[in-house]
N, C-alpha and C positions, 0 to 999 in steps of 0.2 A: 503495499499500500506507501502511496505518496501523500502527504501531506506537509501543507506549509505550517508557519508559527501561528496563524491565522486559525486554522484547522488544526490546530492542539489546542486550540482556547475556547473554541466553539463545538468542536463535535468529539470530545473525548473519550466518549460513548463508540462510536466509528473506529475509534484507534485500538481502545479496548478489548473491541470485540474482532478485529484483525488479530490482537495478538493471542486471544482464545484463541482462536484459528490457525495456530502458530506461524503466522506471516509476519516477516519483518514488516518496520515501519520504517520509511525515509522520509529526515524532515527538512526540508525546504525553507530558506531566509533567503526574497527578494530572487526565487530562480537558483537560487543556485544552493546545491548538497551542502545541508552542515552535518549530517547525523544519523546513525539509524541505531533504531531502537529494534532487539531484540529478544522474543517470548522468552520466559524461563521456564527449561525440561523440567520436567516433574524427578527425574531419575539425577537431578543435581541436587537435590535435595540432601541435609545433612543424615549420612547414616549412623553416627554416634551419639548417642545421648549428651545432654548438656553437660550431665557431669563428668563426662570424660573429655570437656573441652581444656586446653592447658593452661587458660586465666581460670581456672574453678581452684581457688585453695592458692593462691600463689602469696599472699600475704599470713597465711595460716602461721609461718615460726613471726610473725613482728608481736612485740609484746606491748606496742603500742596502739594495736588494733584488735585487743582480746575485747575490749570492753565497745561496742557500737556504740551505745546510748552519748556513753565519751566523748567519744572521735566526732560525732553529730552535734552535739553540743558544740563544741571548740570551733567546727569547721562554720557550722552558724551565726555562734557568738554576738556579733551585733545586732544584728536582724532579729533576734531573737526577742530582744528586749526594746524593742522601737515599737509604740504606741500610737 
């Protein structure tokens, strides 16, 4: 499917339907090709659980992060006491 920037604003439902049909959408601005939107493939979804993500538990050994409420209070600081 071809779509201009104006189509991108006004015809978003048509663009989403094209992506549902696994059809790439080419975006044009003033007649020049600016980009292509490709549909997400369902097979690309993550096969592992969130608990297996490398970022989960990366601060488990930090002593200053043991008490979540204390960390949040420290981060919020001044904002919390403004009335």
